[in-house]
C-alpha positions in Angstrom: 10.5 16.2 0.4 9.4 15.2 3.8 7.1 12.6 4.1 4.4 11.9 7.3 2.2 9.1 7.7 -1.0 10.3 9.8 -3.9 7.9 10.7 -6.7 8.0 8.2 -9.9 9.4 9.5 -13.6 9.5 7.8 -12.8 13.1 6.7 -10.1 11.7 4.1 -13.0 9.7 2.4 -13.1 12.0 -0.6 -9.2 12.3 -0.9 -9.0 8.5 -1.1 -11.5 7.8 -3.2 -10.0 10.3 -5.7 -6.6 8.8 -5.2 -7.6 5.3 -5.3 -9.8 5.5 -8.4 -7.3 7.4 -10.5 -6.5 5.5 -13.7 -2.9 5.6 -13.1 -3.5 3.9 -9.5 -6.4 1.6 -11.0 -4.1 0.0 -13.7 -1.5 -1.0 -11.2 -3.9 -2.7 -8.8 -4.9 -6.3 -8.8 -8.4 -5.1 -8.2 -9.4 -2.7 -10.9 -13.0 -1.7 -9.8 -14.0 1.8 -8.8 -14.2 1.9 -4.9 -17.3 3.5 -3.9 -17.8 5.8 -0.7 -19.8 2.8 0.9 -16.8 0.3 0.3 -14.4 2.6 1.6 -16.5 3.1 4.8 -17.0 -0.5 5.2 -13.4 -1.0 4.9 -12.3 1.6 7.7 -14.6 -1.0 10.0 -11.3 -3.1 9.8 -9.7 -0.4 11.8 -11.5 -1.2 14.8 -11.4 -5.1 14.3 -7.8 -4.5 14.2 -7.0 -6.0 10.9 -6.1 -2.9 9.0 -3.7 0.0 9.9 -4.4 2.9 7.4 -2.4 5.9 6.7 -2.7 9.1 4.8 0.6 10.1 3.1 1.3 13.7 3.6 4.0 16.0 1.8 5.2 17.8 5.2 6.1 20.9 3.4 2.7 21.5 1.8 0.4 19.6 4.5 -1.0 17.9 1.3 -2.3 14.5 1.3 -1.0 12.6 -1.9 -1.9 9.0 -1.2 -2.5 6.3 1.4 -0.3 3.3 2.7 -2.0 0.4 4.7 -1.3 -2.9 6.5 -4.3 -5.1 6.1 -5.1 -8.8 6.9 -3.0 -8.4 10.1 -2.2 -11.7 11.6 -1.3 -11.3 15.5 -0.9 -14.9 15.6 1.6 -15.3 13.0 2.8 -11.7 13.5 2.3 -10.7 9.8 0.4 -8.4 7.5 0.0 -7.3 3.7 1.3 -3.9 2.8 -0.4 -2.0 0.3 0.5 2.1 -1.1 -1.1 4.1 -3.6 0.2 7.4 -4.6 -2.6 9.3 -6.1 -1.1 12.6 -6.9 0.8 12.1 -10.1 2.9 14.8 -9.3 4.4 12.8 -6.7 5.1 9.6 -8.8 8.7 10.3 -9.6 11.4 8.2 -8.1 13.6 11.0 -7.7 10.8 12.5 -5.3 10.9 9.5 -3.3 7.5 9.6 -1.8 6.5 6.1 -2.1 9.8 4.8 -0.7 9.8 7.1 2.2 6.1 6.3 3.1 7.0 2.5 2.9 9.8 3.0 5.3 7.8 4.9 7.7 5.2 2.0 7.5 7.6 -0.9 8.1 9.2 1.2 11.1 5.3 0.9 12.4 4.7 -2.5 11.5 8.0 -4.0 13.2 8.6 -1.6 16.1 5.3 -0.6 17.3 2.9 -3.6 15.9 5.8 -6.0 16.6 5.1 -8.0 13.4 7.9 -10.4 12.1 6.8 -10.4 8.2 5.4 -7.8 5.9 4.2 -9.5 2.5 2.9 -7.7 -0.7 1.4 -8.7 -3.9 2.2 -7.2 -7.4 1.7 -7.5 -10.9 5.2 -8.5 -12.7 4.9 -5.6 -15.1 4.7 -3.0 -12.5 8.4 -2.4 -12.7 8.4 1.0 -11.3 6.8 -0.5 -7.7 9.3 -3.9 -7.5 12.2 -1.4 -7.8 10.5 0.8 -4.9 10.0 -2.4 -3.1 13.2 -3.9 -3.5 14.7 -0.6 -2.7 13.6 -0.9 0.8 14.3 -4.4 1.4 11.6 -6.6 0.1 12.6 -9.9 -1.7 10.7 -11.8 -4.3 9.3 -15.1 -2.7 7.6 -16.5 -5.7 4.9 -16.3 -8.5 1.1 -17.5 -8.4 0.5 -18.3 -12.0 -2.4 -17.3 -13.9 -3.6 -16.0 -10.3 -6.1 -13.1 -11.2 -8.6 -12.3 -14.3 -7.9 -9.0 -15.3 -9.9 -7.6 -18.5 -10.6 -10.8 -19.5 -6.8 -12.3 -19.4 -5.2 -14.2 -16.6 -2.2 -12.5 -14.9 0.6 -13.7 -12.6 0.8 -12.4 -9.1 4.3 -11.7 -7.8 4.9 -12.2 -4.0 7.3 -10.2 -2.2 8.1 -10.0 1.6 10.5 -8.7 4.3 11.4 -9.8 7.7 11.9 -7.8 10.5 15.5 -6.7 11.4 17.0 -8.6 14.3 
């Protein structure tokens, strides 16, 4: 399966909301609230401000959108950004399909080669083992933990910090 990343547009709003609000996506996110159309459109304004690059993940064989990958909190001074990804179409979640891994590899190429960033980091819940394996498989390393950092459903959870540095 070949994966393409294409810049997100306002026309992707319904797909993004469907994917982002899917139970299997929300249960692995730090922020689990349902995202509204208004919130999504407000977030897209960060693209114009230069603090967000967001892409739709597309199955090249079917031209079907299956999720989204993004760089947020882009810091041009310190040449770093936070990576996020969600695969909303549950038919593409199998590690053997490789959609998440290929999407991250393509996004890292954009981050390091096109955007000239030095470091890409992410935050993940330690219990999200599938995501952690995927991140490790593309070269992310664990940098540490933030203990009791987020309150989810009345319980505090740790956050795992992972990062990758641009290759020389």
